C-alpha atoms as one frame of an Amber mdcrd trajectory, in Angstrom:
protein
 -44.266   1.531   9.337 -44.395   5.119   8.169 -43.330   5.414   4.520 -40.735
   8.032   5.475 -39.009   5.356   7.577 -39.351   2.481   5.132 -36.467  -0.049
   5.069 -35.655   0.964   1.485 -35.311   4.620   2.447 -33.214   3.742   5.483
 -30.954   1.653   3.217 -30.573   4.598   0.822 -29.702   6.954   3.674 -27.196
   4.571   5.275 -25.567   3.941   1.889 -25.352   7.688   1.173 -23.862   8.440
   4.577 -21.314   5.635   4.164 -20.307   7.009   0.757 -19.946  10.537   2.123
 -17.899   9.257   5.073 -15.640   7.278   2.725 -14.967  10.254   0.493 -14.412
  12.607   3.446 -12.036  10.294   5.309 -10.052   9.335   2.192  -9.736  12.980
   1.125  -8.675  13.995   4.634  -6.072  11.258   4.900  -4.655  11.990   1.438
  -4.465  15.696   2.289  -2.586  14.914   5.496  -0.133  12.747   3.583   0.419
  15.426   0.923   1.079  18.054   3.607   3.427  15.806   5.568   5.479  14.837
   2.531   5.596  18.385   1.154   6.551  19.838   4.534   9.643  17.624   4.747
  10.608  17.882   1.078  13.375  20.442   1.632  15.579  18.245   3.818  16.518
  14.575   4.054  15.494  13.028   7.421  18.441  13.114   9.815  18.886   9.332
  10.029  19.185   9.081   6.228  21.600  11.989   5.651  24.632  10.689   3.787
  22.675   7.721   2.440  19.829   9.326   0.531  20.738  12.326  -1.607  18.530
  15.398  -1.469  17.504  15.077  -5.105  16.428  11.451  -4.547  14.461  12.473
  -1.442  12.727  15.258  -3.364  11.981  12.931  -6.273  10.283  10.530  -3.847
   8.274  13.391  -2.362   7.145  14.634  -5.775   6.266  11.099  -6.904   4.225
  10.478  -3.760   2.332  13.755  -4.077   1.660  13.226  -7.782   0.152   9.788
  -7.114  -1.952  11.109  -4.240  -3.369  14.007  -6.242  -4.194  11.687  -9.091
  -5.760   9.323  -6.567  -8.075  12.101  -5.409  -9.285  12.533  -8.982  -9.877
   8.781  -9.209 -11.745   8.903  -5.895 -14.073  11.606  -7.184 -14.847   9.719
 -10.382 -15.253   6.373  -8.594 -17.726   7.944  -6.185 -19.715   9.458  -9.049
 -19.724   6.126 -10.895 -20.891   4.335  -7.741 -23.777   6.771  -7.381 -24.558
   6.351 -11.064 -24.762   2.571 -10.785 -26.902   2.638  -7.654 -29.103   5.523
  -6.537 -29.185   7.195  -9.960 -30.468   4.008 -11.593 -27.614   2.916 -13.854
 -27.679  -0.747 -12.853 -31.469  -0.813 -13.045 -31.349   0.626 -16.568 -28.694
  -1.866 -17.684 -30.683  -4.772 -16.262 -33.841  -3.697 -18.094 -31.959  -3.020
 -21.336 -30.454  -6.516 -21.295 -33.805  -8.016 -20.408 -35.161  -6.469 -23.619
 -32.106  -7.449 -25.687 -31.521 -10.992 -24.421 -34.976 -11.874 -23.221 -36.023
 -13.404 -19.893 -33.524 -16.259 -19.962 -32.768 -17.418 -16.408 -29.010 -17.899
 -16.882 -28.065 -15.954 -20.003 -29.548 -12.601 -18.989 -27.870 -12.489 -15.537
 -24.571 -13.593 -17.092 -24.870 -10.862 -19.733 -25.499  -8.369 -16.913 -22.302
  -9.367 -15.090 -20.237  -9.218 -18.293 -21.678  -5.875 -19.397 -21.066  -4.377
 -15.950 -17.430  -5.557 -15.998 -16.838  -4.226 -19.520 -18.303  -0.789 -18.740
 -16.248  -0.437 -15.568 -13.090  -1.518 -17.412 -13.701   1.122 -20.087 -14.183
   3.790 -17.432 -10.890   2.792 -15.764  -8.919   2.635 -19.012  -7.967   6.347
 -19.300  -6.761   6.343 -15.700  -4.554   3.334 -16.318  -3.087   5.026 -19.379
  -2.391   8.246 -17.491  -0.863   6.399 -14.540   1.506   4.480 -16.808   2.409
   6.946 -19.531   2.298  10.208 -17.581   3.053   9.680 -13.885   5.269   6.590
 -14.122   6.903   7.990 -17.277   7.571  11.352 -15.662   9.485   9.775 -12.787
  11.427   7.344 -14.941   9.671   4.124 -13.936   7.689   3.245 -17.034   9.506
   1.071 -19.570   6.436   0.005 -21.526   5.654   1.031 -25.057   2.073   1.642
 -26.109   2.252  -1.529 -28.175   3.304  -3.594 -25.163   0.615  -1.965 -23.007
  -2.049  -2.768 -25.601  -0.723  -6.318 -25.888  -0.986  -6.768 -22.121  -4.497
  -5.332 -22.208  -5.536  -7.773 -24.921  -4.000 -10.767 -23.159  -5.447  -9.854
 -19.769  -8.873  -9.375 -21.377  -8.730 -12.766 -23.068  -7.483 -14.516 -19.923
 -10.044 -12.739 -17.776 -12.815 -13.710 -20.166 -11.691 -17.333 -20.447 -11.596
 -17.681 -16.659 -14.175 -15.172 -15.470 -17.140 -15.960 -17.701 -17.267 -19.725
 -16.931 -16.716 -18.971 -13.235 -19.548 -16.415 -13.241 -21.817 -18.877 -15.061
 -21.008 -21.539 -12.448 -21.788 -19.158  -9.587 -25.110 -18.115 -11.154 -26.035
 -21.754 -11.773 -25.227 -22.659  -8.155 -27.323 -19.737  -6.930 -30.270 -21.013
  -8.953 -29.891 -24.760  -8.491 -28.905 -25.276  -4.850 -31.745 -23.560  -2.990
 -31.393 -21.537   0.199 -27.888 -22.867   0.841 -26.548 -21.594  -2.480 -24.112
 -19.306  -0.643 -22.356 -22.274   0.973 -22.007 -24.129  -2.339 -20.796 -20.927
  -3.999 -18.241 -20.368  -1.268 -16.931 -23.904  -1.738 -16.576 -23.388  -5.482
 -14.843 -20.032  -4.991 -12.433 -21.439  -2.379 -11.532 -24.358  -4.650 -11.000
 -21.979  -7.574  -8.761 -19.716  -5.457  -6.561 -22.624  -4.405  -6.394 -23.856
  -7.996  -5.249 -20.435  -9.166  -2.413 -20.486  -6.622  -1.143 -23.602  -8.367
  -1.651 -22.732 -12.029  -0.921 -18.984 -11.999   2.902 -19.299 -11.735   3.234
 -21.866 -14.507   0.351 -21.047 -16.868  -0.787 -17.427 -16.544   2.248 -15.429
 -15.402   4.437 -16.648 -18.324   1.909 -15.119 -20.733   3.029 -11.678 -19.564
   6.647 -12.088 -18.459   9.667 -14.249 -19.194  10.960 -16.382 -16.334  14.504
 -17.659 -16.631  16.274 -19.923 -14.108  18.689 -18.003 -11.901  22.075 -18.202
 -13.641  24.341 -16.638 -11.007  25.853 -19.773  -9.437  27.245 -18.034  -6.364
  23.930 -16.341  -5.624  22.075 -19.583  -6.331  24.309 -21.394  -3.819  23.765
 -18.667  -1.224  19.981 -18.724  -1.707  19.829 -22.528  -1.702  21.808 -22.674
   1.547  19.436 -20.158   3.127  16.380 -22.167   2.095  17.976 -25.351   3.426
  18.612 -23.671   6.795  14.997 -22.516   6.877  13.574 -25.877   5.844  11.939
 -24.423   2.744  11.617 -26.281  -0.562  10.860 -24.512  -3.819  10.387 -25.832
  -7.318  12.900 -23.380  -8.711  14.641 -20.001  -8.543  13.627 -17.683 -11.365
  14.472 -14.223 -12.665  11.592 -12.230 -14.173  12.071  -9.554 -16.831  10.413
  -6.858 -14.732  12.596  -4.208 -16.371  10.656  -4.702 -19.600   7.717  -2.882
 -18.024   8.937  -0.948 -15.004  12.037   0.157 -13.119  10.453  -0.870  -9.812
  12.154  -3.804  -8.074  10.704  -6.691  -6.123  11.067 -10.358  -5.141   8.305
 -12.754  -4.174   7.196 -16.312  -3.624   4.383 -17.627  -5.711   2.518 -20.867
  -6.045   1.194 -23.328  -3.510   2.356 -26.693  -2.227   4.777 -28.370  -4.616
   4.354 -25.533  -7.130   6.074 -22.896  -4.934   8.799 -20.934  -6.673  11.033
 -17.986  -5.853  10.957 -15.084  -8.312  13.421 -12.182  -8.442  12.840  -9.122
 -10.596  15.905  -8.533 -12.747  15.865  -4.953 -11.471  16.277  -6.239  -7.905
  19.361  -8.287  -8.790  20.884  -5.236 -10.477  20.383  -3.013  -7.430  21.295
  -5.288  -4.499  24.448  -7.162  -3.495  24.218 -10.960  -2.974  24.097 -10.632
   0.858  21.285  -8.075   0.509  19.369 -10.357  -1.859  19.769 -13.159   0.689
  18.409 -10.909   3.443  15.381  -9.910   1.338  14.684 -13.559   0.578  15.052
 -14.424   4.272  12.376 -11.829   4.990  10.025 -13.524   2.530  10.845 -16.895
   4.077   9.871 -15.389   7.427   6.327 -14.999   6.142   6.199 -18.711   5.390
   7.880 -19.672   8.668   5.280 -17.712  10.648   2.500 -19.078   8.406   1.409
 -15.570   7.437   0.294 -16.708   3.990  -1.812 -19.546   5.380  -3.326 -17.242
   8.003  -4.229 -14.657   5.372  -5.819 -17.272   3.127  -7.783 -18.668   6.074
  -8.899 -15.173   7.057  -9.938 -14.426   3.492 -11.924 -17.658   3.284 -13.641
 -16.942   6.612 -14.522 -13.376   5.586 -15.832 -14.518   2.209 -17.985 -17.183
   3.865 -19.493 -14.588   6.207 -19.998 -12.202   3.296 -21.770 -14.777   1.139
 -23.978 -15.800   4.074 -24.935 -12.143   4.496 -25.600 -11.860   0.772 -27.790
 -14.966   0.978 -30.031 -13.095   3.410 -29.889  -9.689   1.699 -30.780 -11.185
  -1.690 -34.202 -12.114  -0.275 -34.988  -8.599   0.995 -36.866  -6.314  -1.439
 -35.590  -3.216   0.401 -31.979  -4.196  -0.406 -32.659  -3.661  -4.104 -35.010
  -0.691  -3.819 -32.753   1.083  -1.337 -29.865   0.883  -3.793 -31.788   2.137
  -6.808 -32.843  -1.134  -8.448 -36.285  -2.567  -9.102 -35.859  -6.338  -8.587
 -37.092  -8.796 -11.173 -40.435 -10.400 -10.436 -40.219 -13.619  -8.394 -41.325
 -16.916 -10.010 -44.523 -16.874  -7.946 -45.549 -13.705  -9.814 -44.566 -14.956
 -13.243 -40.936 -13.825 -13.271 -38.449 -15.932 -15.207 -35.116 -14.278 -14.350
 -33.821 -14.468 -10.745 -32.186 -11.528  -8.994 -28.903 -13.255  -8.250 -26.745
 -11.153 -10.584 -28.344  -7.948  -9.321 -27.735  -9.004  -5.719 -24.103  -9.882
  -6.432 -23.391  -6.558  -8.110 -25.151  -4.448  -5.484 -23.309  -6.300  -2.740
 -19.958  -5.778  -4.481 -20.726  -2.079  -4.882 -21.983  -1.408  -1.354 -19.862
  -3.577   0.951 -16.487  -1.811   0.357 -17.998   1.390   1.763 -18.325  -0.337
   5.125 -15.290  -2.635   5.116 -13.093   0.392   4.341 -13.303   1.362   8.006
 -11.657  -1.939   8.939  -8.566  -0.899   6.958  -6.567   0.234  10.018  -7.006
  -3.171  11.660  -5.944  -5.029   8.513  -2.990  -2.694   7.984  -1.893  -3.094
  11.596  -1.962  -6.887  11.288   0.032  -6.706   8.058   2.663  -4.437   9.637
   2.924  -6.859  12.558   3.623  -9.652  10.081   6.294  -7.539   8.388   8.069
  -6.925  11.687   7.994 -10.665  12.401   9.434 -11.431   8.965  12.152  -8.813
   9.488  13.107 -10.416  12.807  13.286 -13.809  11.148  15.492 -12.394   8.378
  17.786 -10.800  10.958  18.191 -14.192  12.631  18.689 -16.238   9.469  20.718
 -13.741   7.438  21.970 -10.332   8.546  19.984  -7.393   9.902  22.387  -4.832
   8.468  22.154  -6.358   4.990  18.351  -6.194   5.187  18.573  -2.585   6.369
  20.843  -1.694   3.447  18.480  -3.437   1.017  15.448  -1.608   2.413  17.131
   1.780   1.995  18.127   0.970  -1.596  14.622  -0.238  -2.450  12.994   2.813
  -0.869  15.349   5.025  -2.853  15.005   3.209  -6.175  11.208   2.894  -5.864
  10.915   6.567  -4.816   9.071   5.687  -1.613   8.690   8.594   0.784  10.647
   8.493   4.027   8.408  11.084   5.723   4.826   9.753   5.660   2.032  11.105
   7.833   1.714   8.828  10.909  -2.074   8.588  10.698  -1.935   7.801   6.990
   0.563   5.047   7.818  -1.712   3.570  10.488  -4.649   3.562   8.109  -3.098
   2.398   4.845   0.459   1.101   5.105   0.775  -2.659   4.892   4.538  -2.281
   5.526   6.016  -0.165   8.329   8.024   2.911   7.299  11.708   2.244   6.664
  12.888   4.080   9.777  10.653   1.931  12.023  11.775  -1.314  10.413  15.459
  -0.486  10.669  15.150   0.656  14.279  13.169  -2.458  15.255  15.906  -4.706
  13.821  18.582  -2.850  15.779  20.372  -1.970  12.554  21.499   1.434  11.372
  21.428   3.389   8.148  24.883   3.158   6.629  26.303   6.073   4.609  26.447
   5.471   0.892
């Protein structure tokens, strides 16, 4: 084959085109959303007049635009960092530097590469996290964190991530080395088992490190919620209130856990904003996801996609052009005297490159998610009250400063939940005046 058409060069060109397409499409979509929100900033949508005040509508518009503009800055930096790691040789340099520092140790050097990569990326993201929390969220009245609390969370998340991530990474690298050509299947099995284990231990072991969870004390609300769960045939280990207000003014409710460890969690901010019938309707919506087996379907889909991805990685890891085309000189194979395998390099390159291509599946994933939300809304309307759910949605959109006038194409591409107007209309409810 002519050198100008070598597989490595083709890989570089395809990667570059995918990166350019990602940046162009994301910038275009964000620009459309900014224009749509700004264009409707001056007036509340007709169906929400009398329910949403003009100042609240404008606050939501300004909050949305601020986040989008900041997101464009993050997109530019992330794209530059991606180029730096790949075609500009950053990952290759880091691999060689650690080879010199650690030596050609088959497990330790690849593990050091994964850890160093994670630490560098975390440091790059740190200023953006600070700005998001203490400038944007602060400006719009959502941030309740102090710098001390933020630093404490950072320290705890780093320690937890290290305690869990480093042994898991070491296990994956060992499986890649010890189980031959079928390493990807063994690795997938280990990852799937770990994911299921985390569903069980996260609610009771990890989450309490960051938030306080108190049993629901409101007896009337507890009775209402318990009756709803009994009607729906749902058993939970407990009803808990989380101190979400300690960090943010945003409100939410969710189920967490798996099997016998399932629990219902309400943000304290949610209980302050909604009436008991509205809380019941929101919970009925979440129960709808379980009734329709949305959670199980998503987990199964994730497991299937990860299996396909690891199988693909198993093939790519054996192709020299995969490394060269993404700016990395692979370590020498054992047959040529090499002592360190390329597994960590392959993992990192795969993690860096694949999102550029899977991004274009976003509309399909978002559409499926919106379908699930409509199904859960219908279930809530049947088990509780559609009007109560409609009232709760409007309050949550208002209190979370969510825009009511998104760009339709942006919605189709990104939104995992349908816009409020579509959800209310689908349920046959109406927006009630405040």
